C-alpha positions as CSV (number, residue, x, y, z in Angstrom):
1,M,-0.2,0.2,0.1
2,N,1.3,3.7,-0.8
3,P,2.8,4.9,2.5
4,L,0.4,8.2,2.6
5,I,-2.9,6.2,2.1
6,R,-1.6,3.7,4.9
7,E,-0.9,7.5,6.8
8,L,-4.5,8.7,5.6
9,V,-6.1,5.2,6.9
10,G,-4.6,5.9,10.3
11,C,-6.4,9.2,10.7
12,A,-9.4,8.3,8.7
13,K,-11.6,8.5,12.1
14,D,-10.6,11.9,13.2
15,P,-11.8,14.5,10.5
16,A,-9.2,16.9,12.1
17,A,-6.3,14.8,11.5
18,V,-7.6,14.2,7.6
19,A,-7.8,18.1,7.4
20,R,-4.0,17.9,8.5
21,F,-3.2,15.2,6.1
22,A,-4.8,17.1,3.1
23,E,-2.5,20.4,4.2
24,E,0.7,18.5,4.3
25,H,0.1,16.2,1.3
26,P,-2.1,18.1,-1.3
27,V,-4.9,16.1,-2.7
28,P,-4.9,14.4,-5.3
29,L,-1.7,13.1,-4.6
30,V,0.8,13.5,-7.5
31,A,3.9,11.2,-8.1
32,R,5.8,10.9,-11.3
33,D,3.4,10.2,-14.0
34,H,0.4,9.4,-12.1
35,V,-1.8,10.8,-9.3
36,T,-4.0,9.2,-6.6
37,F,-7.7,10.4,-6.2
38,V,-9.0,10.1,-2.5
39,F,-12.4,10.3,-0.7
40,V,-12.9,9.5,3.0
41,G,-16.3,9.3,4.1
42,D,-19.5,6.5,4.2
43,A,-20.9,5.4,0.8
44,D,-21.7,2.7,-1.3
45,A,-19.7,3.6,-4.3
46,V,-17.3,6.6,-5.2
47,N,-16.5,7.5,-8.8
48,L,-14.2,10.0,-10.2
49,R,-16.0,12.4,-12.9
50,H,-13.7,14.1,-15.3
51,W,-13.6,16.1,-18.6
52,I,-10.9,14.6,-20.3
53,F,-11.9,13.5,-23.7
54,G,-11.3,9.9,-25.1
55,L,-11.1,8.3,-21.8
56,P,-14.1,6.9,-19.9
57,G,-16.1,9.9,-18.1
58,S,-16.0,7.8,-14.8
59,Y,-13.5,6.1,-12.8
60,E,-14.4,3.9,-9.6
61,L,-12.7,4.7,-6.4
62,T,-11.7,1.2,-4.6
63,R,-12.6,1.2,-0.8
64,V,-9.3,0.2,1.5
65,P,-11.0,-2.8,3.3
66,H,-12.5,-1.9,6.8
67,T,-12.2,1.6,6.2
68,K,-13.9,4.6,5.0
69,V,-10.9,5.5,2.6
70,W,-11.7,5.2,-1.1
71,T,-8.9,5.7,-3.8
72,C,-7.9,5.8,-7.4
73,D,-4.6,5.6,-9.3
74,F,-4.9,7.8,-12.5
75,E,-2.3,8.2,-15.0
76,L,-1.6,11.8,-15.9
77,P,1.2,13.3,-18.0
78,A,3.5,16.2,-16.8
79,R,2.2,19.2,-17.2
80,S,-1.6,18.2,-17.1
81,R,-4.7,19.8,-15.9
82,V,-7.9,18.1,-15.2
83,E,-10.9,19.5,-13.9
84,Y,-13.0,16.8,-12.1
85,K,-16.1,16.3,-9.4
86,I,-16.6,13.4,-6.7
87,E,-19.7,11.4,-7.3
88,V,-20.7,9.9,-4.1
89,V,-23.1,7.2,-4.1
90,R,-25.7,6.5,-1.2
91,E,-28.5,4.2,-1.5
92,G,-29.0,4.2,-5.0
93,H,-28.3,8.0,-5.3
94,G,-25.3,9.6,-7.0
95,E,-24.5,13.0,-5.9
96,W,-21.5,15.4,-7.9
97,I,-19.7,17.3,-5.1
98,L,-16.6,19.4,-5.2
99,D,-13.6,17.1,-3.7
100,P,-13.5,18.0,0.1
101,L,-9.8,17.6,0.5
102,N,-9.1,20.0,-2.5
103,P,-9.0,23.6,-1.8
104,R,-8.1,24.2,-5.9
105,R,-11.3,25.5,-7.8
106,A,-12.3,26.5,-11.3
107,H,-15.0,28.4,-12.0
108,D,-17.5,28.8,-14.8
109,P,-21.0,30.0,-16.0
110,F,-21.9,26.4,-15.1
111,G,-20.3,26.3,-11.6
112,A,-17.4,25.1,-9.9
113,N,-15.0,22.0,-10.3
114,S,-12.0,20.8,-8.6
115,V,-8.8,20.8,-10.4
116,C,-5.9,18.3,-10.3
117,Y,-2.5,19.8,-11.2
118,G,-0.2,17.0,-13.0
119,P,3.5,16.8,-12.3
120,G,5.3,20.1,-13.5
121,Y,1.9,22.1,-13.9
122,E,1.9,25.4,-12.1
123,R,-0.5,28.6,-12.5
124,P,1.7,31.2,-14.8
125,A,2.6,33.9,-12.2
126,W,1.3,36.6,-14.9
127,T,-2.3,35.4,-14.0
128,E,-2.1,36.3,-10.6
129,H,-2.7,40.0,-9.3
130,D,0.8,41.7,-9.0
131,P,0.5,44.7,-6.3
132,E,3.2,46.5,-8.6
133,A,1.7,46.5,-11.8
134,R,-0.1,49.6,-12.9
135,T,-3.9,48.7,-13.1
136,G,-5.8,49.8,-16.2
137,S,-9.7,50.7,-15.7
138,L,-13.0,49.7,-17.4
139,D,-15.3,52.5,-19.4
140,L,-18.5,51.6,-20.6
141,I,-20.0,52.6,-23.9
142,A,-23.4,51.6,-25.5
143,V,-24.0,50.5,-29.1
144,D,-27.5,51.1,-30.9
145,S,-27.3,48.3,-33.4
146,A,-29.0,48.2,-36.5
147,A,-28.1,44.5,-37.0
148,F,-29.9,43.1,-34.4
149,G,-32.2,45.9,-33.6
150,D,-31.4,46.3,-30.2
151,R,-28.9,48.6,-27.9
152,R,-25.9,47.1,-26.3
153,E,-23.5,48.3,-23.6
154,I,-20.0,47.0,-24.3
155,P,-17.4,47.4,-21.4
156,V,-14.4,48.7,-22.7
157,Y,-10.5,48.0,-20.9
158,L,-8.4,51.3,-20.8
159,P,-4.5,50.6,-20.2
160,A,-2.8,52.5,-17.2
161,R,-2.0,55.9,-17.9
162,F,-4.4,55.9,-20.6
163,R,-3.6,59.4,-22.9
164,P,-6.0,60.5,-25.2
165,T,-3.2,62.0,-27.2
166,R,-1.9,58.8,-28.0
167,R,-3.2,56.1,-30.6
168,Y,-3.9,52.3,-29.5
169,P,-4.4,49.1,-30.9
170,L,-7.8,47.6,-30.3
171,L,-8.8,44.4,-29.1
172,V,-12.3,42.9,-29.5
173,V,-13.4,40.1,-27.3
174,H,-16.0,37.6,-27.5
175,D,-17.8,36.8,-24.5
176,G,-16.1,39.4,-22.6
177,Y,-17.6,39.3,-19.2
178,D,-16.6,35.4,-18.8
179,Y,-13.1,36.5,-20.0
180,L,-12.9,38.9,-17.1
181,E,-14.6,36.8,-14.5
182,Y,-13.2,33.3,-15.4
183,S,-10.0,33.8,-17.3
184,G,-9.0,36.8,-15.4
185,L,-8.5,39.0,-18.3
186,K,-7.9,42.3,-16.7
187,T,-5.4,41.1,-14.3
188,V,-3.6,39.3,-17.4
189,L,-3.7,42.7,-19.3
190,D,-2.4,45.0,-16.4
191,N,0.6,42.5,-16.0
192,L,1.5,42.3,-19.8
193,I,1.1,45.6,-20.4
194,D,3.1,46.6,-17.2
195,A,5.9,44.4,-18.2
196,L,5.9,45.6,-21.7
197,E,5.3,42.0,-23.0
198,I,2.2,43.5,-25.4
199,P,2.0,47.2,-25.9
200,A,-1.1,49.1,-24.1
201,M,-4.3,48.6,-26.3
202,V,-7.9,49.4,-25.9
203,V,-9.9,46.3,-25.3
204,A,-13.6,46.0,-26.0
205,L,-15.4,43.6,-24.1
206,T,-18.4,42.5,-26.4
207,N,-21.2,39.8,-24.7
208,P,-23.8,38.4,-26.8
209,R,-27.6,38.5,-26.3
210,D,-27.7,34.8,-27.6
211,R,-24.7,33.4,-28.0
212,L,-25.5,29.9,-29.6
213,V,-26.9,31.8,-32.5
214,E,-24.9,34.9,-32.7
215,Y,-21.5,33.4,-32.8
216,A,-22.4,30.7,-34.9
217,A,-21.3,32.4,-38.2
218,D,-24.2,34.7,-37.9
219,P,-23.4,37.2,-40.4
220,R,-25.6,39.7,-38.1
221,H,-22.9,39.4,-35.5
222,A,-19.9,40.2,-38.3
223,R,-21.9,43.3,-39.5
224,H,-22.7,44.2,-35.8
225,L,-18.8,44.1,-35.2
226,V,-17.5,45.9,-38.2
227,E,-20.3,48.3,-39.1
228,E,-21.3,49.1,-35.9
229,V,-18.8,48.4,-32.6
230,V,-15.5,49.4,-34.1
231,P,-16.9,52.6,-35.3
232,A,-18.3,53.5,-32.3
233,L,-15.1,52.7,-30.4
234,E,-13.3,54.5,-33.2
235,A,-15.4,57.8,-32.4
236,R,-14.3,57.5,-28.9
237,Y,-11.4,56.3,-28.3
238,P,-7.9,57.3,-30.2
239,L,-7.1,54.1,-32.1
240,L,-4.5,53.2,-34.5
241,G,-7.0,52.3,-37.1
242,R,-4.6,50.0,-39.0
243,P,-5.6,46.1,-39.5
244,G,-2.7,44.9,-38.5
245,S,-3.8,47.2,-35.0
246,R,-7.1,45.7,-35.0
247,G,-7.7,42.0,-33.6
248,L,-10.4,39.8,-32.3
249,L,-10.6,37.2,-29.6
250,G,-12.5,34.4,-28.8
251,A,-13.2,30.8,-27.6
252,S,-15.2,27.8,-28.5
253,F,-18.0,29.6,-30.5
254,G,-16.3,33.3,-29.9
255,A,-13.6,31.3,-32.0
256,V,-16.3,30.7,-34.8
257,A,-17.3,34.2,-34.5
258,S,-13.8,35.4,-34.6
259,L,-13.0,33.5,-37.9
260,S,-16.2,34.0,-39.3
261,T,-16.2,37.8,-39.1
262,A,-12.7,37.8,-40.4
263,W,-13.8,35.8,-43.4
264,R,-16.7,37.9,-44.1
265,Y,-14.6,41.0,-44.0
266,P,-11.2,40.0,-44.9
267,G,-8.4,42.4,-44.0
268,F,-10.4,44.4,-41.4
269,F,-8.9,42.4,-38.4
270,G,-5.4,42.0,-38.8
271,R,-4.9,39.8,-36.0
272,L,-7.0,36.8,-34.6
273,A,-6.7,34.7,-31.2
274,L,-8.7,31.7,-31.7
275,Q,-9.0,29.3,-28.6
276,S,-10.5,25.9,-28.4
277,G,-12.7,26.8,-31.5
278,S,-15.9,24.8,-32.2
279,F,-14.7,24.1,-35.8
280,A,-17.3,21.4,-36.9
281,F,-17.2,20.3,-40.2
282,T,-17.9,17.4,-42.7
283,D,-15.7,16.3,-45.3
284,I,-18.8,14.3,-47.1
285,G,-22.6,15.7,-47.1
286,T,-23.6,17.7,-44.3
287,R,-24.8,15.4,-41.6
288,H,-22.8,15.8,-38.2
289,T,-22.6,14.3,-34.6
290,R,-22.7,17.6,-32.8
291,S,-26.2,19.2,-31.6
292,R,-28.3,21.1,-34.4
293,E,-26.7,24.5,-32.8
294,F,-23.8,23.3,-34.8
295,D,-25.6,23.1,-38.2
296,P,-24.7,26.8,-39.1
297,V,-21.1,26.3,-37.8
298,V,-20.8,23.4,-40.0
299,A,-22.1,25.2,-42.9
300,F,-19.7,28.3,-42.3
301,V,-16.4,25.6,-41.7
302,N,-17.4,23.6,-44.7
303,A,-17.5,26.7,-46.8
304,F,-14.5,28.0,-45.2
305,R,-12.3,24.8,-46.1
306,A,-13.2,25.1,-49.6
307,A,-12.3,28.7,-50.1
308,P,-10.7,30.3,-47.0
309,G,-9.3,33.5,-48.7
310,R,-6.9,35.5,-46.6
311,P,-9.0,36.5,-44.1
312,S,-6.5,38.0,-41.5
313,E,-2.8,38.8,-41.2
314,R,-1.8,36.9,-38.4
315,V,-3.1,34.2,-36.4
316,Y,-2.9,32.7,-33.2
317,M,-4.7,29.3,-32.4
318,S,-4.6,27.0,-29.5
319,C,-6.5,24.1,-28.3
320,G,-6.5,21.3,-25.3
321,I,-5.7,17.7,-26.0
322,H,-8.3,16.8,-23.6
323,E,-10.9,18.1,-25.3
324,S,-13.1,16.6,-28.0
325,L,-12.3,19.9,-30.4
326,I,-8.8,18.6,-30.8
327,Y,-9.0,16.9,-33.8
328,E,-11.4,20.1,-35.6
329,N,-8.4,22.4,-34.8
330,R,-5.7,20.4,-35.8
331,S,-7.9,19.5,-39.3
332,M,-8.0,23.4,-39.5
333,L,-4.1,24.1,-39.1
334,P,-3.4,23.1,-42.6
335,V,-6.2,25.0,-44.0
336,L,-5.0,28.4,-42.2
337,Q,-1.4,27.8,-43.2
338,A,-2.0,27.7,-46.6
339,T,-3.7,31.0,-46.5
340,G,-0.6,32.4,-46.1
341,M,-1.4,34.4,-43.1
342,E,1.0,34.2,-40.3
343,L,0.3,31.3,-37.9
344,R,1.3,30.1,-34.5
345,Y,-0.6,26.8,-33.2
346,A,-0.5,25.6,-29.6
347,E,-1.6,22.7,-27.5
348,A,-1.7,22.3,-23.9
349,R,-2.5,19.3,-21.8
350,D,-5.9,20.7,-20.7
351,G,-9.3,20.5,-21.5
352,H,-12.4,23.2,-22.7
353,N,-12.1,25.6,-19.9
354,W,-11.3,29.2,-19.1
355,E,-8.2,28.5,-17.4
356,N,-7.0,26.7,-20.3
357,W,-7.7,30.0,-22.3
358,R,-6.1,32.1,-19.4
359,D,-2.9,30.1,-19.6
360,R,-2.5,30.5,-23.5
361,L,-3.1,34.5,-23.2
362,R,0.7,35.6,-23.0
363,E,1.7,33.8,-25.9
364,G,-1.0,34.6,-27.9
365,L,-1.3,38.5,-27.2
366,S,2.5,38.8,-27.2
367,Y,2.6,36.9,-30.6
368,L,0.0,39.2,-32.0
369,W,1.2,42.2,-30.6
370,P,5.0,42.0,-29.4
371,G,5.4,44.4,-26.9
372,P,8.5,47.0,-26.2
373,L,9.9,44.4,-23.8
374,W,12.9,45.8,-21.9
375,M,16.1,43.3,-22.2
376,T,18.4,43.0,-19.1
377,Y,21.9,41.9,-19.5
378,E,24.0,40.0,-16.8
């Protein structure tokens, strides 16, 4: 038996002792290329529920005989990051809970998950609040939209020491509130701009009314951004106004919205950041295996793959190896390369989640807009 499991068994009857064990030995227990998930408590069965595509969605924990300790060994490559929950089954009823022994949490619009860090993974320091970094501010503008027949409020990030006498690049972000809330985008921007890794920029944090419709390659959305949002921003803020100084960022359906907008208005946005794009397509026919919300996405991606043109100048594209969209993103790579656009592609041992997208922001933004980084030679 694993010595740490033996130690846990020895203190399992004392909740305070179990808590001390978890403080001294972070749970799950990581050792080389595998981790051990543990649960302590009365149950008829305990299961590990995770979000790693390609593996069974549930793994059974085994109870150490005559104890309340349940364990499951799980192979996990270096630098992996996995979100999960524990399913506790009692009297035929299963309840999904956060891991009581693991304080690490990841949040998204649907709630929270526990997080396991594989060997070698560390949260990037530049995603944490830096008290020494100058902080930007959030402004708010309202845009009347003929494309959608409504009025939309858009938060706008202004960099620290913003000056109306300067001109700035513009980044338009899809799901802006979610990037702020779950990927810490404001903190990331503050840190990267202060470190001179990216230039000071204006960032428009757009948000849809009906995400699965507007972001599914809807031509109204492209029109809204190009003909309504950007002109409103240019009228209010001192922007550079060149294609190479304008960019789009989006994840999942937001990546589809970014690429489809650039495709419909080629050359308008010179920079694209596409994270875990929901680029579903078919090689033969139009039938696909995803939900009906993907119908317009498949139609767009099929059309794009047939005639991509050259929608932008430079593209950063990333995807998690542990997510179901890895095939589609790998398949899009040669299509994008063939357009002649500058392209950088990155994969991570992570899933379809906001912290995966957060961890790629430094590489993506600094590739699209290299900053005036100070170099120190010793």
